[in-house]
C-alpha positions in Angstrom: 137.4 101.0 153.3 141.2 99.1 153.7 139.6 96.9 156.7 136.2 96.3 154.7 138.4 95.6 151.8 141.1 93.3 154.1 138.0 91.2 155.3 135.7 90.4 152.0 133.2 93.2 152.1 134.2 95.4 149.7 135.3 94.3 146.0 135.4 96.7 142.3 132.5 95.0 140.5 135.4 94.6 137.4 136.3 92.3 139.4 133.3 89.7 140.7 132.7 87.6 137.8 128.9 86.9 137.9 129.3 83.3 139.2 131.0 84.2 141.8 128.3 86.6 142.6 125.6 83.8 142.3 127.6 81.1 144.2 127.6 80.6 147.6 130.6 81.0 149.7 131.4 78.2 151.6 134.2 76.5 153.2 135.2 72.8 155.0 136.5 74.7 157.8 134.1 77.2 158.7 136.5 78.8 161.0 137.6 80.6 157.4 134.6 81.9 156.8 134.6 86.1 156.7 131.8 87.8 158.4 130.8 88.0 154.4 130.8 85.0 153.1 128.6 84.5 156.6 125.8 87.3 155.2 126.6 86.0 151.9 125.2 82.5 153.0 122.4 84.1 155.1 121.4 85.7 152.2 121.3 82.3 150.3 119.8 81.0 153.3 116.4 83.3 153.0 116.0 82.3 149.6 115.5 78.9 151.0 113.6 79.5 153.1 111.2 82.0 151.1 110.7 79.4 148.5 110.5 76.7 151.4 107.4 78.9 152.2 105.3 79.2 148.8 106.5 75.8 147.4 107.1 73.5 150.3 106.3 74.6 153.5 108.7 72.3 155.2 110.5 73.7 159.0 110.0 76.9 158.0 109.7 78.0 161.8 112.7 76.1 162.5 114.7 77.5 159.9 114.2 81.4 160.8 114.6 80.6 163.9 117.8 79.5 162.5 118.9 82.3 160.9 118.1 84.8 163.5 120.4 82.8 166.2 123.1 83.0 163.1 122.4 87.2 162.8 122.9 86.9 166.3 125.7 85.5 166.9 127.5 86.6 164.0 126.5 91.0 165.5 127.7 89.6 169.4 130.8 88.8 167.3 131.6 90.8 165.3 129.1 94.3 164.4 131.0 96.0 161.9 130.8 93.9 159.2 127.2 93.7 159.6 126.6 97.5 159.9 129.0 97.5 157.1 127.1 95.2 155.1 123.8 97.3 155.3 126.4 99.9 152.9 127.4 97.7 150.8 126.0 94.6 150.3 123.1 95.4 148.2 123.9 92.2 145.2 120.8 90.1 146.1 117.4 90.9 144.6 115.3 93.8 147.5 113.3 91.2 148.9 116.0 89.4 150.5 117.9 92.9 150.8 115.8 94.6 152.6 115.2 91.6 155.3 118.8 90.7 156.1 119.4 94.7 156.2 116.4 95.1 158.3 117.5 92.3 160.4 120.7 93.6 161.3 119.9 96.7 162.2 117.3 94.9 164.1 119.8 93.4 166.6 121.3 96.8 167.1 118.0 97.9 168.4 117.5 94.3 170.4 120.9 94.7 172.0 120.5 98.9 172.7 117.3 97.8 174.2 118.8 94.7 176.0 116.6 91.7 174.5 117.2 88.5 176.2 117.4 85.7 173.4 114.1 84.3 173.4 112.8 87.6 172.6 116.0 89.3 170.2 115.3 85.5 168.3 111.6 86.5 168.1 112.3 89.8 166.8 114.7 89.1 164.3 112.6 86.1 162.8 109.7 88.6 162.0 111.9 91.4 160.3 113.3 88.8 158.0 109.5 87.5 157.2 107.6 90.7 157.1 107.3 91.1 153.6 106.9 88.0 152.6 103.6 88.0 150.7 105.0 90.4 148.8 108.3 89.1 147.5 107.4 88.7 143.8 105.8 92.5 143.9 109.1 93.7 145.1 111.5 92.2 142.2 108.9 93.4 140.3 108.7 97.6 141.7 112.6 97.0 141.4 112.4 96.8 137.7 109.6 99.2 137.3 109.7 102.7 136.8 107.0 103.5 136.8 104.7 103.9 140.7 103.2 101.0 142.0 99.4 100.3 139.8 96.5 100.5 141.8 96.8 96.2 141.2 100.0 96.3 143.1 99.0 98.4 145.7 96.1 96.7 146.8 99.0 93.8 147.1 101.0 96.7 149.2 97.9 97.0 151.7 96.6 93.5 151.6 100.1 91.9 152.4 100.0 92.2 156.6 97.4 89.9 156.6 98.8 87.5 154.0 102.2 86.9 155.2 100.4 85.7 158.3 98.6 83.9 156.8 101.4 82.2 154.8 103.3 81.6 157.7 100.6 80.2 159.5 100.0 77.8 156.5 103.9 77.2 156.2 103.7 75.9 160.1 104.9 78.7 162.3 103.0 78.8 165.5 104.6 82.2 167.4 101.8 85.0 167.0 104.0 87.7 168.1 
């Protein structure tokens, strides 16, 4: 726990202002960014990517690849904070936490399977965008106490095909 505190991974909720939790931690000197600062930045970049897919699909594939490359580089540099983030970093909405946490775990699996860089990038891109068609529903379900309605279940069932269609419409060309 002490190591996580020193690396910026854990802070008492009472010491964090709401503004601090929402602000992207940016530094003029990238070397001074902690792995957790980088992960916060990844969450914010994913939010921008999702907004781009839905509203103004510009360079979606290259944005996803850049995010994937950042995650892989961070994983290779320092795995422990990334794995710690899966347990500790839940201040973002579920539709952001789930793909980032899944991508971190996919980095681990891809590494254990000796994936080459192109394979790893594809895996992470797929992981980050896996549920893009139901982002709004995930936010809704996160706040909902009741089980999903029939209409919500229909969205859940159809989200893989809808996600593919959204990504294709946004210019993503990689079929895998």
